[in-house]
N, C-alpha and C positions, 0 to 999 in steps of 0.2 A: 753377374749380380742378378738377383730376382729383384725386381721392381713390384711395388704395391701401388695399386691404381690411384691412391690418395697421396702418394709420394710426389707426384707432379704438381700437386696443389700446394706444396711448399707449407707454409704454417699458417695459411688461411682457413679458418674452419668454415664447415658448413658450405663449401663451394659447391655450385650446381653441377650436376652430371647431366647429360643429355642423349637422347638418341639423335642420330646423325644426319638425318635427311628432313626436309621441311615437314612433311606430314608423316614421315616414317612409314609409309605405305607405298606398296608397287603394284601397278596394274601390268600384267603380262598378257602377250597375245599369242604366244606358242607354247609347244610342249616343254620347254625347258626355260629356266631364267639362270641368273648368276648372283651368288651371293659374296659379298666382300668382307672379311674381317680384319681389322688392324689390332696388333698386340703391342702393348707397351714393354713387355719382358725383352724382346729382341728386336724391338722397333721394326716390325714386319707388317707386311699386308698380303693376305692370301685369298685367292678366288676359289669359289666352289661352283660347279654346276648344280643346278636345283632341278630335279625332276617333278614337275608340277602337278603330276597325278597322284603322288604320294608323299612329296616333301623330301625325299632322299637325297643326300649331298654326295658330290664326287669332287675330289680335288681337281683344280683346273690350272695346269701350268705350274711354274715355280713361284715360290713366295718372292715378293718384291720388297727392297728395302725402303723404310721411311726415314724422316729425320727423328730425332731424339724424342721419346715419349710421345707417340702418336695419339691423339684424343679423339678426333672427329672426321667423318668422311661426308662428302658431298659429291652429288653425281649430277652432271649436266642434264637438263631436260631432254636433249637430244641423245643422250646415253652414248656420247662418243668422248667423254673425258671423266676423269675421277680426280678430286683433291683430298688430300689429307693434312690436317694441321698438326703441328708438332709443339707440344707446351715447352718442352726443355730447351729445343733449339731455336724457338720463336720463328719457325718457317712453316711454308706450305710445300708439300711434294705434290708435283702434277704427274698424271699418266693418262696415256691414250688408251681407250677402250677398243680392243680390236673386234672384228666381227664375231668372233666365238665367245667374247666376253672376257679373254685374257687381257693382260695389261702389258703396255710397253711404258717404262718410266722415262719421264721428260729429262731435259738437261737442266740443270740449275734448280734453284728454289726461290720463291718469293719470301720476302721478310714481313713479319707482322709485328704487332705490339708486344708487350710482355704477357705471357701465358695465354695463348689463344685457345679457346674452347669451342663453343658453338659456331657453326657456319651454316649458311643458307645461299640458295641461288634463286634469283628472280624466275618467275615462270618462262620469260623469254629466253633465258640463258645468257643474258648479257652481262650481269655483274654476279661476284662472288663477296658475301658479306661476312665478317669474321669478328666475334666477340672476344676482345682482349681483356680478360679479366684483371691481370696484374697493373694495367696501364688505365684501366676505365675508358676505353676507346673501341671503336669500331673500324676495321680497315676494310676498304672497299677496293676491289679489283675488277678491271674489265677483262671478260674472257675472250679469247680468240682460240678456237679448239681447245688444246690443252695448255696454252699459253696465258699467262697472267700479267697484267699491268696496272699498277696502284694508280687510281684515279687522283685527278687534282684535289687538294684539300684533305686527303686521306692520311692518317686516321683522323676519325671525328670523335670529339669528346662526348661521352655519355654524362657528364657531370653538369647538371643544370647551370645556367647562368645564374651567377650570384652565389654559388655554392662552392665550396672546396673539399666537400665529403666525396671520397672514392665510391663508385657505385658497384664495381665488380661485376660487369656483364658476364653473363655465363651461357646465353642462347640467344639465337635471332631467328625469326621468321620473316618471310615476305608475303604480302597481302595476295589474294588471288588475282588482282588486276596488275600486281607488280608496281603499284603506285606508292605502297607505304611499307616501312620496315618497323618491326616490333623487337624489343630488346629486353630481357629479363635482368634485372639488376639484383645480384645476389645479396650485396651488403646493404642496400637501402630498402628492400623488399618493395621494389617498383618495377613496373613495366613502362619504358619510354617508346615514344612513338614518333616516327619521322617519315616526313615525305621524301621520296627518291626522284630526283631530277633526271633529265634524259642524259646527263653525263655521269650519273652515279653519285651526284653530291647528296648529303643528307641535311635535312632542316627539321628542327623540332616542331612538332605540332602544338597549337595552342593549349590543349589540355594536358599536355604530358608534362612529367610522368604520371602514372596511374598506380594508385596503391593495391598491392596484393598481399598474399599471406608473407610469412616469414621465409627468406632465403629461397626466392623463386628460381628454379632452374630450368627445365625442359618445357617447351611449349609446342603446340601443333594447331593446325587449322584443319576442319573437315574439308571434304571435297568441293563443297559449295563456297567454301571461303566466308561463310556467315557469322562464323565464331572464332574466338581466340580461346584456347584452354591453357592454363599455367600450372605447372607442377609446383606447390609449395613445399620444400623439402623441411623447413623448419616448423610448419604448423600442420603437417600430415593432411594437406587438403589440396583442393584444386580450384583455382578462381577461372570462372567464365565470363566472357564478355562478347556482346554484340560488336561487330565491326561495321563501321559506316564506310563500306568500299563499294564493291558492284551490287551488294544486297540492300538496295536503298530503303527498305522499310525501316531500318535502325537509324536512319539519319533524320536529323532535325529539319534539313533543307534536302528533299527527296531528289532535287536536281543538281545538288552538289556535294556528291560523297567525299568527305574531308578525313577519312581515317580515324576519326575519333572511336573511343571505346565507351561503351555503357554496360553496367554489369547485367549478366542474366539474373533473371529472378531466382532466388535460393542460393545464389553463389555467395561464398565458397562451399564447395561440396566435399564431404568427408572422404579422405583416401586411406590408404595404408601407411606403413611406417616409411617416413622419409622417401616420398615419390619424387622420382628423379627425371623421368621421361614419359611421354605421352604419345601413343600411336592409335590411328583410327584404320579402320577396315576401308580399303578404297572404293568400295561399292555399296556397303551395307552399314548401317546406322548404329555401328559399335564403336567404343572407345575403350582403349586399354592404358592402364598406369603401371608403371615399373617402380616397385617400392624396394628401395636399396637395403634398408635396415630390416625389414621383415622378410625379405628374400621371396618376394610373391610378386603376382600380377593381380591387380584388382581390374574388375571387368564392368563395363557400363553400357547402357543404351543411350543415346542422346536424342533429344527432340529435334527434328530437322527444321521446324519452324520457330521453337523457343530457345534451344540450346541446353536446355534443363538435363542434367545427367540423373539416371536412374540404375542403381546396382542391379546387375542380373541376378534374377531370382534362383537360377538353376545353380551355377558355381560361380558365386562372386569373386572368389579368389582361387588361383593356383600357385603352387610353389616352384620356385627357380632354383639354381644353384646359388652358392654364396656369393653375395655383393653383385647382383645383376647390375650391369652398367648401361647397356644400350640394347633395343631391340627392334624389329622391322616385321611388318605384315606383308606376306607375298600372295597374291591371288593364285588360286588353283586352277586346274582345268577340268576337274571331274564335274559332273552334272550337266544336263543338256534339257532342252525343251523336246519333249517327246509328246506328240500330239497336244492335247491340251493340258498336259501335265508339266508343271515347271518344277524342275528339280535344282536347288541351289547349288553352286559348287562348294567344295570344302577348300577353304584357304589355310595358310600356314603362318606361324608366328616364330621366329627365332630369336633368342635371347643369348648374348655374350655375358658370362658369370665371371667378373674380374679376379676375384680372390681364388674360386675354383678353378680357373683356368679351363672352362668347359663352355660348350654351347648346347643350350636347352631347346628342344623342338616340339611345338604344339600343334595339333590340328585345331582349325577354327570352323565352327559350325555357323555357317552364314544364315541359317534360319533362327538360331537362338542366340549366338554369340558365344557358346560356350566354348571353352579351351580344353582339350583333352592332350595329356602328355603322349607323344608318340613313342617313348622309350628309345629315342634315337640320341640322348645327350652324348655328347663326343668331346674328346680332349682338344684343345686348341693350343696354339702358340701361349707362352706365359703372359698371364694378365691381359685378357683382351679388354679393349676399352671402346671399340666401336663397330657396329655392324650395318651395312646397306645392302641394297640389292637392286637388279634392273630386271 
């Protein structure tokens, strides 16, 4: 049977899609990396070796099986474990990452709520957070290597006290300190904010939830952790917030970061057609938005002190395949400091296109932020839904 990406979303309209890692960007330190792609059509997970000098891919090992309708991928910060959530089977599949980047499947699966979608892991690698859109909850698991154990009190409701309206959470991100969790709620057009206890339990912050555009989906933080960016699928724009976390300049009490959000000047910023995911370059001040309806990527520079988004003047958009679903930025290894001349590296951006069942590959000029198609689009397994890299 040929699955369509939106089939796993049942009858819920405008459900959020997302890229699958916290920042959807990867810093690498040697000549090769590894790319992972999950596909819904055959419930598979495939690994590829990435040549970081030119972005070329080579299949690594055999494809692994997932649960039914895999949706998102999360990598542990130690890069020793990988997790895939499966929307139809309501499970998380776990894998050990071997020294060469290949995968070994774990035994058993962890149960989630209804229709798990976005996932995130805290910077210390202690907890895995899962947005369950169908049950308006967030499941929280403690992590031990590739093993998961649900924490006490999980799943936690995303429906505010005194309300009975389903929120439909679609994505989660963890703050740079690991103290706060942010959840995009597709049905109520809000972002919820929670403090994370030492045991992994969640407590809603006083100002939560925060209003955003219609049908928010993917989210990301820049490497500094100073800002939160939210893709609003229903209003074709991006909401941006200052985070009162470790960057205390945005806090009312600079000695007491409380996780609250305040809008960035000029927010929301115009995007393309149905933005579903956001990625930032890991070392340079560029931000990219995946636009599912217009089959393109919108490119921006962001102010490191202000968070303001400015469309790139060179090539503000590039085309992808049909129905792009997820993307990831990988740091390249070309470029070096030669004498007094600094040459920026070329990075790479990979997009999985759900309905086209292809992977699009772009080079990323880290001086200008410009994306250029490498002409390396390749066929994937049927209906890919998620891509991640280490």
